[in-house]
C-alpha positions in Angstrom: -0.3 0.0 0.4 1.3 3.5 -1.0 0.8 6.7 0.9 1.1 10.2 -0.3 4.5 11.4 1.3 2.7 15.2 1.4 -0.9 14.3 3.4 -0.3 10.6 4.3 -3.4 8.9 3.1 -3.3 5.8 1.3 -3.1 5.9 -2.6 -3.3 3.1 -5.1 -2.1 3.3 -9.1 -4.6 0.9 -10.5 -8.4 0.4 -9.3 -8.2 -2.8 -8.7 -6.2 -2.0 -5.3 -9.0 0.6 -4.4 -11.4 -1.9 -3.9 -9.8 -3.6 -1.0 -7.9 -1.0 0.8 -10.0 1.9 1.0 -7.4 4.0 -1.3 -8.5 6.3 -4.3 -6.5 5.8 -7.5 -3.8 8.6 -8.7 -4.5 10.5 -11.0 -2.7 10.7 -14.3 -2.7 13.7 -16.9 -1.5 13.0 -20.2 -0.2 15.0 -22.7 0.7 14.9 -25.9 0.0 12.3 -28.9 3.3 10.9 -30.1 5.7 11.8 -27.0 3.3 11.4 -24.2 4.0 13.3 -21.2 1.9 12.1 -17.8 2.0 14.1 -14.9 0.7 11.6 -11.5 -1.1 13.9 -9.3 -2.6 12.7 -5.6 -6.4 12.6 -5.3 -6.2 13.5 -1.8 -4.1 16.8 -1.6 -3.5 17.8 -5.3 0.5 17.7 -5.1 2.3 16.2 -7.8 3.5 13.0 -7.3 5.9 12.4 -10.3 6.5 12.7 -13.9 7.3 10.1 -17.1 7.3 10.2 -20.7 6.8 7.8 -23.5 7.8 7.6 -26.9 5.6 6.0 -29.2 2.5 7.3 -27.9 -0.6 6.3 -30.2 1.5 2.9 -32.0 2.7 1.5 -28.5 -0.8 2.4 -26.5 1.5 3.8 -23.8 0.9 5.2 -21.0 -2.5 2.4 -19.8 
C-alpha cells in the first residue's frame, strides 16, 4: 500500500487495488500524442507525485 508523502493518505496505482484498501487511484494527466508526457497527482491533496514520458504514444498504447 502506497501513501502520499505529503498528506499521508493511502494511494493505489490501479482501480483493483483501491477496492480492497479504501485508497483512491493516483490521477494521471497525459499530454501529447507521439511523445506522451505524464504527470502523476495525489487525488487527496493535488500534490505532484512524479513525471514520466513515453515515446510512441499512439503506436504502443502507453501509458495505459
